[in-house]
C-alpha positions as CSV (number, residue, x, y, z in Angstrom):
1,X,-10.7,11.5,39.9
2,X,-13.7,13.7,39.9
3,X,-14.0,17.3,38.5
4,X,-16.9,19.7,38.2
5,X,-17.4,22.3,35.5
6,X,-20.1,25.3,36.0
7,X,-21.3,27.1,33.0
8,X,-23.6,30.1,33.0
9,X,-24.8,31.4,29.6
10,X,-25.1,34.7,31.2
11,X,-21.6,34.6,32.5
12,X,-19.4,35.5,29.4
13,X,-15.8,36.1,28.5
14,X,-16.8,37.9,25.2
15,X,-17.3,37.0,21.6
16,X,-15.2,34.5,20.0
17,X,-13.6,35.8,17.0
18,X,-13.3,33.4,14.2
19,X,-9.8,34.9,13.4
20,X,-8.3,33.1,16.5
21,X,-8.3,30.1,14.2
22,X,-5.7,31.3,11.7
23,X,-2.2,30.3,10.4
24,X,1.1,31.4,9.3
25,X,3.0,30.9,6.0
26,X,6.6,31.9,5.9
27,X,9.3,31.6,3.2
28,X,11.4,29.0,5.2
29,X,12.5,25.5,4.6
30,X,9.8,23.6,2.7
31,X,6.9,25.6,3.9
32,X,6.3,27.2,0.6
33,X,8.3,25.2,-2.0
34,X,7.5,21.5,-1.5
35,X,4.8,22.4,0.8
36,X,1.9,24.5,-0.2
37,X,3.5,25.0,-3.8
38,X,5.1,22.4,-5.9
39,X,4.7,22.8,-9.7
40,X,5.1,19.4,-11.5
41,X,3.9,17.2,-8.8
42,X,1.2,15.0,-9.9
43,X,-0.7,16.1,-6.6
44,X,-0.5,19.7,-7.8
45,X,-3.1,21.7,-9.8
46,X,-2.3,23.8,-13.0
47,X,-1.1,26.7,-10.8
48,X,1.3,24.5,-8.7
49,X,-0.7,24.4,-5.7
50,X,-0.7,20.9,-3.9
51,X,-4.3,19.7,-3.8
52,X,-3.7,17.3,-0.8
53,X,-2.4,20.2,1.3
54,X,-5.3,22.4,0.3
55,X,-7.8,19.7,1.4
56,X,-6.1,19.1,4.7
57,X,-5.7,22.9,5.5
58,X,-9.5,23.3,4.7
59,X,-10.0,20.8,7.5
60,X,-8.7,23.4,9.8
61,X,-11.1,26.0,8.7
62,X,-8.8,28.8,9.1
63,X,-10.0,32.4,8.8
64,X,-6.6,34.2,7.9
65,X,-3.2,33.2,6.9
66,X,-0.3,35.5,7.7
67,X,2.3,35.9,5.0
68,X,5.3,36.2,4.0
69,X,7.0,36.2,7.6
70,X,8.3,35.9,10.1
71,X,11.9,36.8,10.2
72,X,12.1,36.4,6.4
73,X,10.1,39.5,5.8
74,X,12.6,41.9,7.5
75,X,14.8,41.7,4.4
76,X,12.3,40.9,1.7
77,X,11.5,43.1,-1.3
78,X,8.0,42.2,-2.4
79,X,8.8,43.5,-5.7
80,X,11.1,40.6,-6.4
81,X,8.1,38.2,-6.4
82,X,5.8,40.0,-9.0
83,X,5.7,39.8,-12.8
84,X,6.9,37.3,-15.2
85,X,8.3,34.3,-13.1
86,X,11.3,33.7,-15.5
87,X,12.2,37.3,-14.9
88,X,12.2,37.2,-11.1
89,X,15.7,37.4,-9.4
90,X,16.9,34.8,-6.8
91,X,18.1,36.3,-3.7
92,X,19.8,35.1,-0.5
93,X,17.6,34.9,2.4
94,X,19.1,36.8,5.4
95,X,17.0,35.0,8.1
96,X,17.5,31.4,7.2
97,X,20.5,31.4,5.0
98,X,18.8,29.9,2.1
99,X,18.1,31.0,-1.7
100,X,14.8,32.4,-2.5
101,X,13.9,31.9,-6.1
102,X,10.8,34.4,-5.8
103,X,8.7,32.1,-8.1
104,X,6.1,32.3,-5.4
105,X,5.2,35.9,-4.5
106,X,2.3,38.2,-3.7
107,X,0.0,37.2,-6.6
108,X,0.6,33.5,-6.2
109,X,-0.1,33.9,-2.3
110,X,-3.2,35.7,-3.0
111,X,-4.5,33.0,-5.6
112,X,-3.6,30.3,-3.2
113,X,-5.5,32.1,-0.4
114,X,-8.6,32.4,-2.6
115,X,-8.4,28.7,-3.2
116,X,-8.1,27.9,0.4
117,X,-11.1,30.4,1.1
118,X,-9.0,32.4,3.7
119,X,-8.2,36.1,4.1
120,X,-4.7,37.2,4.1
121,X,-2.6,39.1,6.8
122,X,0.1,40.8,4.7
123,X,3.1,41.6,6.6
124,X,5.4,44.6,5.5
125,X,9.1,44.9,5.8
126,X,10.0,47.5,8.5
127,X,13.5,46.1,9.1
128,X,15.3,47.0,6.0
129,X,12.6,48.9,4.2
130,X,10.6,51.9,4.9
131,X,7.2,53.3,5.0
132,X,7.1,54.3,1.5
133,X,7.8,50.8,0.4
134,X,5.0,49.5,2.8
135,X,2.6,51.9,1.3
136,X,3.6,50.8,-2.3
137,X,2.7,47.2,-1.4
138,X,-0.7,48.4,-0.1
139,X,-1.2,50.2,-3.4
140,X,-0.3,47.1,-5.3
141,X,-2.9,45.0,-3.4
142,X,-5.7,47.4,-2.7
143,X,-6.1,50.2,-5.0
144,X,-8.3,49.9,-8.1
145,X,-5.9,51.2,-10.7
146,X,-4.7,54.2,-12.4
147,X,-1.6,54.5,-10.2
148,X,1.7,53.0,-10.8
149,X,1.7,49.9,-8.6
150,X,-1.9,49.1,-8.9
151,X,-1.4,49.2,-12.7
152,X,1.3,46.8,-12.3
153,X,-1.0,44.5,-10.5
154,X,-3.4,44.7,-13.4
155,X,-0.7,44.4,-15.9
156,X,0.2,41.0,-14.1
157,X,-3.1,39.7,-14.8
158,X,-5.1,40.7,-11.7
159,X,-7.4,43.4,-12.6
160,X,-9.5,43.4,-9.5
161,X,-7.9,44.7,-6.2
162,X,-7.1,42.0,-3.5
163,X,-8.8,44.2,-0.7
164,X,-6.4,43.0,2.0
165,X,-7.8,44.1,5.3
166,X,-5.3,43.1,7.8
167,X,-1.7,44.3,7.8
168,X,1.3,43.5,10.0
169,X,3.9,46.4,10.4
170,X,7.1,44.3,10.6
171,X,8.1,41.3,12.6
172,X,9.8,40.8,16.1
173,X,11.7,44.0,15.8
174,X,12.7,43.9,19.4
175,X,14.9,40.8,18.6
176,X,18.7,41.2,17.7
177,X,18.4,38.4,15.2
178,X,16.0,40.4,13.1
179,X,17.3,42.2,10.0
180,X,17.0,45.8,10.7
181,X,16.6,45.5,14.6
182,X,16.3,48.8,16.4
183,X,15.2,50.3,19.8
184,X,11.6,50.6,20.5
185,X,11.4,54.2,20.0
186,X,12.9,53.9,16.4
187,X,10.7,51.0,15.6
188,X,7.7,52.9,16.9
189,X,8.3,55.9,14.6
190,X,8.6,53.5,11.7
191,X,5.5,51.7,12.5
192,X,3.6,55.0,12.9
193,X,4.8,56.6,9.6
194,X,4.1,53.3,7.7
195,X,0.6,52.9,9.5
196,X,-0.3,56.7,8.6
197,X,0.6,56.4,5.0
198,X,-1.0,53.1,4.7
199,X,-4.3,54.1,6.3
200,X,-4.1,57.2,4.2
201,X,-4.3,55.1,1.1
202,X,-6.9,52.7,2.5
203,X,-8.7,53.9,5.8
204,X,-10.6,50.4,5.8
205,X,-7.4,48.5,6.8
206,X,-6.6,47.2,10.3
207,X,-2.9,47.3,11.5
208,X,-0.9,45.1,13.7
209,X,2.0,46.7,15.5
210,X,4.9,44.4,16.6
211,X,5.0,43.6,20.3
212,X,7.5,41.6,22.2
213,X,8.9,38.4,20.8
214,X,8.7,36.5,24.0
215,X,8.2,37.1,27.8
216,X,11.9,36.2,28.3
217,X,13.1,39.2,26.5
218,X,14.7,41.8,28.6
219,X,12.5,44.5,27.1
220,X,9.3,42.6,27.7
221,X,6.2,44.8,28.3
222,X,8.4,48.0,28.4
223,X,8.8,47.6,24.5
224,X,5.1,47.1,24.2
225,X,4.4,50.2,26.3
226,X,6.6,52.4,24.3
227,X,5.0,51.1,20.9
228,X,1.5,51.4,22.2
229,X,2.0,55.0,23.6
230,X,3.3,56.1,20.1
231,X,1.2,54.2,17.9
232,X,-2.0,54.0,19.8
233,X,-4.2,56.1,17.5
234,X,-3.1,54.3,14.3
235,X,-3.0,50.7,15.1
236,X,-5.6,48.1,15.9
237,X,-3.7,45.2,17.4
238,X,-0.4,44.4,19.1
239,X,1.1,41.2,18.3
240,X,2.2,38.6,20.9
241,X,4.4,35.5,20.1
242,X,5.1,32.3,22.3
243,X,6.8,29.0,21.4
244,X,6.4,26.4,24.1
245,X,9.0,23.8,24.8
246,X,9.7,20.7,26.9
247,X,13.6,20.7,26.5
248,X,13.9,19.4,30.2
249,X,11.6,16.5,29.5
250,X,9.5,17.5,32.4
251,X,6.0,16.5,31.1
252,X,4.3,17.5,34.3
253,X,5.3,21.0,33.9
254,X,5.0,21.1,30.3
255,X,1.3,19.9,30.4
256,X,0.6,22.8,32.6
257,X,1.6,25.4,29.7
258,X,-1.8,26.9,29.7
259,X,-1.0,28.6,33.1
260,X,1.9,30.3,31.3
261,X,-0.4,31.3,28.5
262,X,-2.9,32.8,30.6
263,X,-0.2,34.9,32.4
264,X,1.2,36.3,29.2
265,X,-2.3,37.3,28.1
266,X,-3.0,38.9,31.5
267,X,0.3,40.9,31.1
268,X,-0.9,42.1,27.6
269,X,-4.2,43.1,28.9
270,X,-2.6,45.1,31.8
271,X,-0.1,47.0,29.5
272,X,-3.1,47.7,27.1
273,X,-5.2,48.9,29.8
274,X,-2.4,51.0,31.2
275,X,-1.7,52.9,27.9
276,X,-5.4,53.4,27.2
277,X,-6.0,55.0,30.9
278,X,-2.8,57.3,30.4
279,X,-4.3,58.4,27.0
280,X,-7.9,58.6,28.4
281,X,-8.8,56.8,25.3
282,X,-12.2,55.3,24.5
283,X,-10.4,53.2,21.8
284,X,-9.7,49.5,22.4
285,X,-6.4,47.9,21.0
286,X,-6.5,44.1,21.0
287,X,-4.0,41.2,20.8
288,X,-2.9,39.5,17.6
289,X,-1.3,36.3,18.9
290,X,0.1,35.9,15.5
291,X,2.8,33.4,16.2
292,X,2.4,30.5,18.5
293,X,3.1,26.8,18.8
294,X,5.2,24.1,20.4
295,X,8.8,24.2,19.1
296,X,12.0,22.9,20.5
297,X,13.4,19.8,18.8
298,X,14.4,21.3,15.6
299,X,15.9,24.7,16.4
300,X,19.8,25.0,15.7
301,X,20.1,22.6,12.9
302,X,23.5,21.9,11.2
303,X,22.7,22.2,7.4
304,X,24.6,23.7,4.4
305,X,23.8,27.5,3.8
306,X,22.4,28.7,0.5
307,X,20.3,25.8,-0.6
308,X,16.9,26.0,-2.2
309,X,14.0,24.8,0.3
310,X,16.1,22.5,2.5
311,X,14.0,20.7,5.1
312,X,14.3,23.1,8.2
313,X,12.5,22.8,11.4
314,X,10.4,19.8,10.5
315,X,9.3,19.1,14.1
316,X,7.7,15.7,14.8
317,X,4.8,16.3,17.2
318,X,3.5,13.9,20.0
319,X,0.5,13.6,22.1
320,X,1.5,16.1,24.9
321,X,2.3,18.6,22.4
322,X,-1.3,18.2,21.1
323,X,-2.5,18.8,24.6
324,X,-0.5,22.0,25.0
325,X,-1.9,23.2,21.6
326,X,-5.4,22.7,22.9
327,X,-4.6,24.7,26.0
328,X,-3.4,27.7,23.9
329,X,-6.8,27.6,22.2
330,X,-8.5,27.2,25.6
331,X,-6.8,30.2,26.7
332,X,-7.7,32.3,23.6
333,X,-11.3,31.4,24.1
334,X,-11.2,32.3,27.8
335,X,-9.7,35.7,26.8
336,X,-12.0,36.3,23.9
337,X,-12.4,39.9,24.9
338,X,-8.7,40.5,24.3
339,X,-7.5,38.1,21.7
340,X,-9.1,38.8,18.3
341,X,-6.4,37.1,15.9
342,X,-4.2,34.0,16.6
343,X,-1.9,32.5,13.9
344,X,-0.6,28.9,14.5
345,X,3.0,29.0,13.4
346,X,3.3,27.4,10.9
347,X,0.9,25.4,8.8
348,X,3.0,23.1,6.4
349,X,6.2,21.3,7.0
350,X,8.0,24.0,9.2
351,X,6.9,23.4,12.8
352,X,3.6,22.4,11.5
353,X,0.4,20.2,11.8
354,X,0.9,18.9,8.4
355,X,4.1,17.4,6.6
356,X,4.6,16.5,2.9
357,X,6.4,14.3,0.9
358,X,6.1,13.9,-3.0
359,X,3.5,11.2,-2.7
360,X,1.1,12.5,0.1
361,X,1.0,14.2,3.6
362,X,1.0,13.2,7.1
363,X,-1.3,14.7,9.7
364,X,0.5,15.3,13.0
365,X,-1.0,15.2,16.5
366,X,-1.4,18.9,16.6
367,X,-3.6,19.0,13.6
368,X,-6.6,17.5,15.6
369,X,-7.1,20.1,18.2
370,X,-6.7,22.8,15.7
371,X,-9.4,21.1,13.4
372,X,-11.8,20.3,16.3
373,X,-11.8,23.8,18.0
374,X,-12.2,25.5,14.7
375,X,-15.2,23.3,13.8
376,X,-17.0,23.5,17.2
377,X,-16.1,26.8,18.9
378,X,-18.8,29.4,17.9
379,X,-20.7,32.4,19.3
380,X,-19.9,33.5,22.8
381,X,-17.1,32.5,25.3
382,X,-18.5,31.0,28.4
383,X,-16.5,31.8,31.5
384,X,-16.0,28.4,33.2
385,X,-15.9,27.7,36.9
386,X,-13.7,24.5,37.5
387,X,-13.5,22.5,40.6
388,X,-10.9,19.8,40.4
389,X,-7.8,18.2,42.1
390,X,-4.5,20.0,41.5
391,X,-1.0,18.5,41.0
392,X,2.5,20.0,41.4
393,X,4.0,21.0,38.1
394,X,7.5,21.9,38.9
395,X,8.3,25.6,38.7
396,X,4.7,26.4,38.0
397,X,3.7,25.1,41.4
398,X,0.2,23.7,42.1
399,X,-1.8,23.6,38.9
400,X,-5.5,22.4,38.2
401,X,-5.5,19.1,36.5
402,X,-8.4,20.0,34.4
403,X,-8.1,22.9,31.7
404,X,-11.5,24.1,30.2
405,X,-13.1,26.6,27.8
406,X,-16.6,26.7,26.3
407,X,-18.6,28.3,23.7
408,X,-22.3,29.2,23.1
409,X,-24.0,30.1,20.0
410,X,-27.3,31.8,21.0
411,X,-28.7,31.5,17.3
412,X,-28.3,27.8,17.0
413,X,-28.7,26.9,20.6
414,X,-25.2,24.8,20.4
415,X,-22.6,24.8,23.1
416,X,-19.3,23.2,23.0
417,X,-17.1,22.4,26.0
418,X,-13.4,21.6,25.6
419,X,-11.7,19.8,28.4
420,X,-7.8,18.8,28.7
421,X,-6.9,16.2,31.4
422,X,-3.4,17.1,32.4
423,X,-2.9,14.0,34.5
424,X,-0.8,11.4,33.1
425,X,-2.4,8.5,35.3
426,X,-5.9,9.2,36.2
427,X,-9.1,9.5,34.0
428,X,-11.4,12.4,35.1
429,X,-15.1,12.0,35.7
430,X,-16.4,15.4,34.8
431,X,-19.9,16.7,35.6
432,X,-20.6,19.7,33.4
433,X,-23.4,21.9,34.9
434,X,-25.4,24.5,32.9
435,X,-27.3,27.6,34.1
436,X,-29.4,29.8,32.0
437,X,-30.5,27.3,29.5
438,X,-32.0,23.8,29.7
439,X,-30.2,21.0,28.1
440,X,-31.9,19.3,25.2
441,X,-29.3,16.6,24.3
442,X,-25.7,15.6,23.8
443,X,-24.7,16.0,20.1
444,X,-21.4,14.5,20.1
445,X,-18.2,13.7,22.1
446,X,-14.8,13.4,20.6
447,X,-11.7,12.3,22.5
448,X,-7.9,12.7,21.7
449,X,-5.8,10.6,23.9
450,X,-3.2,7.8,24.4
451,X,-1.2,6.0,27.1
452,X,2.1,7.7,26.5
453,X,2.7,11.4,26.2
454,X,5.5,10.8,23.7
455,X,3.4,8.8,21.2
456,X,3.2,10.4,17.8
457,X,2.0,9.8,14.2
458,X,4.5,8.8,11.6
459,X,4.7,7.9,8.0
460,X,4.7,4.3,8.9
461,X,1.9,4.6,11.5
462,X,-0.1,7.7,10.5
463,X,-3.1,7.1,12.5
464,X,-1.7,6.5,16.1
465,X,-3.3,9.9,17.4
466,X,-6.8,10.7,16.0
467,X,-10.1,11.6,17.5
468,X,-12.3,8.9,18.4
469,X,-16.1,9.0,19.6
470,X,-16.6,9.2,23.3
471,X,-19.8,9.1,25.5
472,X,-21.5,11.5,27.7
473,X,-24.8,11.1,29.7
474,X,-27.4,13.5,30.7
475,X,-28.0,13.8,34.5
476,X,-31.2,15.8,34.3
477,X,-31.9,18.9,32.2
478,X,-28.9,20.9,33.4
479,X,-26.0,18.5,33.8
480,X,-23.8,16.0,31.7
481,X,-21.3,13.6,32.8
482,X,-18.4,12.3,30.8
483,X,-15.1,10.6,31.3
484,X,-12.0,12.5,30.1
485,X,-9.1,9.9,29.8
486,X,-5.7,10.7,31.3
487,X,-3.5,12.6,28.8
488,X,-6.8,13.5,27.0
489,X,-8.8,16.2,25.3
490,X,-12.5,16.0,25.1
491,X,-14.7,18.1,23.0
492,X,-18.3,17.8,24.0
493,X,-21.0,19.3,21.7
494,X,-24.4,20.1,23.4
495,X,-27.8,21.3,22.2
496,X,-29.7,23.6,24.4
497,X,-33.4,24.8,24.7
498,X,-34.2,28.4,23.9
């Protein structure tokens, strides 16, 4: 199979925001306890942070980590998780029906974020709490002292403010499953009040308002319109969530998931433009895709309620899942003008690229596209023109076999091309043509592929899916050619003149 990708360094989709390579940590299952935090384990440091987990997460080079939820946050009182650990109350968690000991809270998360060298997204409870409580949390985190809550932070051993820049105004408030779920108009008022109070205390912060939970919601886009019209002048981003699945075991359709992701982003671009035009505004609100991943195998689990850190939603990921994750990242890069933040959900144990047990970690298939894209996508998003065969992808109709994105860093002269071959049978011989700069050479080619879409890494066989070197050859000064294997991801790094 032959394919052709045309790239012009003057044909741009926008600047790639490093924050699209971010993650999500929620108090659920073993994400926190037994995941990032496990005091007493020989692999943990003096603060209780798992060192092997930190090292693996550093390999993903994330910009932000969203915390503490998720559904958990909508009935969470952040004040339970500060002060002497022995004095913190244990609480029942409404969202996941477990026991929350509160031994890991705001201060521990900030210390962990510093160790990981990421910035936090702090999400406030707008389900069962109010604007005043949200402002109190910002006061605790960002004010220098001489006020009640900032003095509490100092008393807890943290003199310097955390200077949290990015804040989420609640979570999935359109969902009936959410603690404190309300209609759009009610949530919009809550978010506006909280946002105004919070920016009144710290005008430098950025705010994410809660958008639709999924495109299948009956209020999809109408919810978003109402929220944006009410909160436009206060907020900076609207959240978008999507979890992909292959419940019908239809790999042909599942491997075309990038088409659906593109449609969701086009929907959000349209509703944002509509509200902007209605308001005759020069301001731009962007998308924070702050929950996304593949998730469908471990959903409705039968487990005993009111346990501490039970193993919930510990999805095992295979090759086709990794290729879908790569398509999310391709779509974010292609929509670089719109998507400025994206958080894979989640990062450890719970629907995550990393699994832990007391003696070590397992890197799942989806770990590798996250690490590869974060390492190589820099600078500007190039708008690729792709010529390739199509195939029938079930309900999605005729879909291109090749899914592509590309980046170009003018400062270093480095370009990267990301190619997903959706075919389960045929390798693709891909010619990548460049316009606007001459090709100096091929820096590297990395391939992620396999013969079976269902193959996965396991504790017994942890290296079944991992990147391997590939080859590309120059065809003159403006083209390279490479083979992208069936069921394959190729990351091609190029050096350009000028």
